[in-house]
C-alpha positions in Angstrom: 0.0 0.0 0.0 2.8 2.4 0.9 4.6 1.6 -2.3 1.5 2.3 -4.3 1.0 5.7 -2.7 4.7 6.6 -3.5 4.3 5.6 -7.1 1.0 7.6 -7.4 2.7 10.6 -5.8 5.7 10.4 -8.2 3.4 10.0 -11.2 1.5 13.1 -10.1 4.7 15.1 -9.8 6.0 14.0 -13.2 2.7 14.7 -15.0 3.0 17.5 -17.5 1.8 20.8 -16.1 -1.2 22.5 -17.6 -0.3 25.4 -20.0 -1.4 28.8 -18.7 -2.8 31.3 -21.2 -0.9 34.5 -21.4 -1.9 38.1 -22.2 -1.3 39.2 -25.9 1.2 41.9 -26.6 0.0 45.5 -27.2 0.5 45.0 -31.0 -1.4 41.7 -30.9 -4.2 43.3 -28.8 -4.6 46.1 -31.4 -4.9 43.6 -34.2 -7.5 41.6 -32.3 -9.5 44.7 -31.5 -9.4 45.7 -35.2 -10.7 42.3 -36.3 -13.4 42.4 -33.7 -14.4 45.9 -34.8 -14.7 44.7 -38.4 -17.2 42.0 -37.1 -19.1 44.6 -35.1 -17.8 43.4 -31.7 -16.3 45.2 -28.8 -14.8 44.4 -25.4 -14.0 41.1 -23.8 -11.1 39.4 -22.2 -8.2 38.6 -24.5 -5.8 35.6 -24.1 -3.1 34.0 -26.2 -2.9 30.3 -25.9 0.6 29.3 -24.8 0.6 26.0 -26.7 2.1 25.9 -30.1 -1.2 26.7 -31.8 -0.9 30.5 -31.6 -4.6 30.8 -31.2 -6.1 34.0 -29.6 -9.3 33.9 -27.6 -11.6 36.7 -26.7 -14.1 35.8 -24.0 -17.4 37.6 -23.4 -17.1 40.1 -26.3 -20.3 42.0 -27.2 -21.5 41.7 -30.8 -24.7 43.5 -31.7 -26.1 43.2 -28.2 -25.2 39.6 -27.6 -22.2 38.0 -25.9 -19.8 35.7 -27.6 -16.5 33.9 -27.3 -14.3 34.3 -30.4 -11.1 32.5 -31.5 -8.7 33.9 -33.9 -5.7 32.3 -35.7 -2.2 33.6 -35.7 -3.1 35.8 -38.7 -5.9 37.4 -36.7 -8.6 35.8 -38.8 -11.7 34.6 -37.0 -11.9 30.8 -36.8 -14.7 30.3 -34.2 -17.6 32.3 -32.8 -19.6 30.7 -30.0 -22.6 32.4 -28.3 -22.0 32.6 -24.6 
């Protein structure tokens, strides 16, 4: 039993950590805002995924009176719009 607990604890320590999203740079934020403005959207919380995907996320942006989550690719093109 003790050995099993040690193995489980070691496995938990060795597990890959979750990637934390980061804040986009000022230049990236400006490009995201420009794209959202073209779509008639404003506001929201911007994040840049720290994985190798280079996807940007905007949570809770307002578009024509409704709230959405938007994903943009590394070229700042909208790839997903989900109603919140």
